[in-house]
Steps between C-alpha positions, in 0.01 A plus 500: 500500500692175509457338841743221406814711496692229684737594776486866401139538615465541876185497710427513870322660791619806689354597838462873562562538873525814707376702792161674465511785247833387354352525148446134409161551337614811316790302356279204404257724311785677321669178395193336348355824362152445647362584842426172678617589852348799678718779636451744787705681760344286774703211645372144448326587174595166343321211672545222243764344281456641152693366202599723211661357187761665277594309184789598274697330225765396751270367770202534728494648850203422723495762774320409823389807695470425873356674806744739665704354786351629826413386850157330486235587759193332344431165338479680166851639544634166618365344182661777297838432657453125454443571131826692473694223676340233282590687182863497612489118478344493154701741284833488319624845596420773754497868414508699824377856470628756749369854527823700525315793658401296806708455813693173528370341817388169644225451245750507215734266686216256569403496132856445378544214748173340386611516137846364584341193663344406165844407361399645163703739286401855586506816290481818707305784339565837661179683413416872488857602418352796312450652846869467591789733430749320275787508755280305743453198271844335508531500883148354515593217262813430705296492824250251357783289357589413858146401592461187292609282211353670195564382145438858387419839652307721258385857572161570341198726507185293451294819473724691259635197314869553568701182427179305435545455125772238540372350823340195337824416321693535825261265678498247217875445548418344838211282381531145363473404132158366418169538322234761567297467817212708359377569148681789335181712498419437868575787738364378834342205674236718665145520365324816386258447787785504754659810348164681495457444875853625557430816296209580731721444805769721352256788473403449864866501601558825314199673653499386863744538786585386853382142560252469212746387229593197713146404602337499156473219246315456172333200339337477159169324557358501147649546154261507206622520142292710258247322280563731207825621345593838641300445817632550852652244729293515819700456820360485853760529774496519879731711716553349844586710803593400852272720712157666464658845540705442185206437270382865482859610433524274196156611377567867570258785539212443262692205352775728366795281599348179364411666170854637463652158571261334258554750219880481518503120525251468215729695267796280594304180447362621168853580381611152607214324323476730199122505550242716681444409865207549734625471859277471806661523845359397835647542849467234771628482857686180588645541850851357540499369142881501501489213752233291323628219280183465284514867399873488440450190284228679301735795447773259386731615780646156544816371658 
């Protein structure tokens, strides 16, 4: 690929911004073709900024997945929202994802106002249109047209792929001419170690309910490469919970829950690495960890 295509080659950063469960991470994974951002039906799944890179002959789009816009109640959540605001001052373009199946209330209005304050060009992506009846789409586009200054409004389905094939080309039209920001073979700025911890957390999110998804975190404490070709990568990771009563829930009766989480995460990590993986999980109680800066720093939940 010729990176010196002159003015024809465009490159820039695009923030993916939306309310919780709008589909930002699903879209990111679809666009780059590799799972780097975990997905669940629980709000506040994304806690970090995660960059995903798509490189084509005509240009390079660096997507920046951000935590969902929500009202923060803990230091962790305040840091998450600070991250989203900071990203809005660092990118070239904002892609706002809206779940068209959700009600249009104050949360949506707050998010649209926050994006408008960035003074950046904004593309509005109306997500989950596969769940709409066709006659509903045009009135919806007209309604959103009156809610902000959007350079484009594009109906998509991040899950099904509707209108996603040409999305990169549509975004590139609003990015500046320039050279690549990442190598053409790079897909993300996140390490395998970070993604492995997130895969463990994803399995917890998918298997727990009530308050547990929001009070758990995962850190990779040790990562040992195999000494011989074909050997297993050995990973030791810790699952943090907020209260002593939550520890037995994560472990499960006879360790059943922890084994299920570990087995599913191990398969995901092995697929990512293309190598066998031996995963050991431990559970520790860290009361009020969501308010403790040292733990948040360790987990890379930074403002």
